[in-house]
N, C-alpha and C positions, 0 to 999 in steps of 0.2 A: 504494501501499497505506498503512493506514494505521503510524503508528507503535510501536504495542500488537502488533498481527502484526509488523510488521521488527522488535521485539525478541524475540518468538517464532523468528525466520527463526535471529537472529543467537545464541542461548541454542544453537537443533534444531546448526545448523552446528559451535559450539566444542562441542558432545555428541562428533559423529558424529568430528571431527579427533583429540578426547581419547579416546574408546572405541574405534574402530574399527582391525585391524589392517593394514597396508597392502596388503594385498590384495582389498583391498574397495573395491572405485573406488566413489567419490561425486562427483555435483556438486548445485553448486543452481542453478536452471534458471530465469533473471531474464526471467519474461513479467509479471509481475503490476505493476511501474510504470507511471507515466504516461509517454505519448509522445505527439509529435505526431502527427497526423493521417498526413502524410509519412511519416514512422518510422515507423507504423503500417500503413500500406501496402506498403511497402517489406521490413519484416520476414513479412509474410504473404506479400508475393509469393517471398521465398527461404526460402518452406516453415513457416514458422513457425503450431503449429494450437493454436487455442483450448483452454484446460482442461488442457492439460501440467499434471504435478503439481509440485510446486516443489524437491521431492529426487528425485534419480533416482539410482540404487545397481545396484552389479552383482556376484555377488559367485557363484562356481563353479559358472559358466554361467548364472545367473538373474539375475532382472530384479526391482525391488523400487521402488516407489513411495511416496512419501510428502507429499502436503497438507497444507498448515498453516490451520488454522483458529484465532483468539482463541476462547475460550469465550462460545457465543450466534448464534458467525459460521456462517454456513449457507455448502456451495457451493454455486455458479454450476449454470445447466441446461446450458451447455457446458464445465463440472468433471464431474458426472454424466455427461456421455454419454463424455467421452473416459477415466473412471474403470472405465466397464463395458469399453470397448471393450481399455483394456490390461489387463482381466480377460481378457478373450478372447483374450487374447493372451498370456495364463501369465504375466500381470506379476503378483505381491502388491503391493494396495495398500492405503495406511493415511490416513485421516485424524488428525490429529493436532490437538488443542485446547490441549496438555499436553507439556509434553518429558516429562511420567512415559509416555506412550503410544508416544511415538518408543522409549526402552528396552522397550518391552513387547514390541512390535512386534517386534526386532530381536531380543528373547529367543524371539519366539513361531515363527517362520521358521526360527533357528537359527545364526543369524550370533554367530560367534565373535565377543566383546569381549575385549579386550585389558586392560581393567581396567572395576571397575564401578563405577559412585556411584549 
């Protein structure tokens, strides 16, 4: 993961910590870092799927996914395929090129925020 994208991931995580109430469960999914071939093979054998989004959220019986890209970045074919699979499974997916996109997404799907920033 490049430094600019890493910084955006951290900003989004900080934003989620600050704004989401405790009943919204969320996590960052750290699958994008460089790993050795051995570690990559082990993770794949353990069930890691290509294209899983960067953030996963659950609230009120629903699932949400956020893929982070810096402006000008593009999702990979594996990410596109996974996003389509997630949508078919009932997950609402957001591709966020800026922090404001996460805020807009949470608002659009009705997830309550304890503070607005």
